[in-house]
C-alpha positions as CSV (number, residue, x, y, z in Angstrom):
1,M,9.5,-25.1,43.5
2,S,7.7,-27.3,41.4
3,V,6.0,-30.9,41.9
4,T,5.4,-33.2,39.4
5,H,2.2,-35.2,39.2
6,M,2.3,-38.4,38.4
7,G,-1.3,-39.5,38.3
8,P,-4.2,-38.5,36.7
9,L,-5.7,-34.8,37.5
10,H,-8.3,-34.2,39.7
11,G,-10.7,-31.1,40.2
12,S,-9.2,-27.6,40.1
13,E,-6.2,-28.6,38.5
14,R,-8.3,-30.6,34.9
15,D,-10.1,-27.4,35.2
16,S,-7.0,-25.1,35.2
17,A,-5.8,-27.6,32.8
18,M,-8.6,-27.0,30.1
19,K,-8.5,-23.5,30.6
20,N,-4.9,-23.4,29.5
21,W,-5.8,-25.7,26.1
22,R,-9.1,-23.6,25.8
23,Y,-6.7,-20.1,25.9
24,I,-4.2,-21.9,23.7
25,G,-6.6,-22.8,21.3
26,M,-8.6,-19.5,21.2
27,H,-4.9,-17.6,20.5
28,A,-4.2,-19.4,17.6
29,V,-7.6,-19.6,16.0
30,A,-7.5,-15.7,16.3
31,A,-4.1,-15.3,15.3
32,A,-4.4,-17.8,12.3
33,V,-7.8,-16.2,11.0
34,F,-6.7,-12.0,11.3
35,I,-3.6,-13.6,9.1
36,F,-6.0,-15.1,6.6
37,L,-8.3,-12.1,6.5
38,L,-5.1,-10.0,6.0
39,Q,-3.3,-12.3,3.4
40,R,-6.4,-12.9,1.7
41,Y,-8.3,-9.4,0.8
42,A,-5.8,-6.5,2.2
43,L,-3.1,-7.9,0.3
44,S,-4.9,-10.0,-2.0
45,A,-2.7,-13.0,-2.2
46,T,-3.7,-16.6,-3.3
47,L,-5.7,-19.1,-1.5
48,E,-3.0,-21.5,-1.3
49,S,-0.4,-18.6,0.0
50,S,-3.1,-17.1,2.3
51,L,-3.7,-20.7,3.8
52,L,-0.7,-21.4,4.6
53,W,0.6,-18.6,6.5
54,A,-2.4,-18.9,8.9
55,L,-2.0,-22.1,9.6
56,T,1.9,-21.0,10.1
57,F,1.0,-17.7,12.4
58,G,-1.5,-20.2,13.9
59,G,1.1,-22.5,15.2
60,C,3.6,-20.1,16.6
61,A,0.5,-17.9,18.0
62,A,-0.1,-21.6,20.3
63,G,3.5,-21.8,20.8
64,L,3.9,-18.4,22.6
65,A,0.2,-19.3,24.5
66,Y,1.7,-22.3,25.5
67,A,5.2,-20.9,26.7
68,Q,2.9,-18.1,28.4
69,S,0.5,-20.5,30.2
70,N,3.6,-22.4,31.5
71,R,5.0,-19.3,32.7
């Protein structure tokens, strides 16, 4: 059973929403940093390529974290 709220978030709902966004952001940053370091230093890729992969993996990680937080 799902309930949708039309108004602003209150109290613990706001805290829960902020924790979810913090979780999603941290997940994205961790994945981006990991893949950047892997590409740049372990695989000796160019800076542009490393940044592109970091952006891609960070976005994918954010999507996965968002899906998991809404389960």
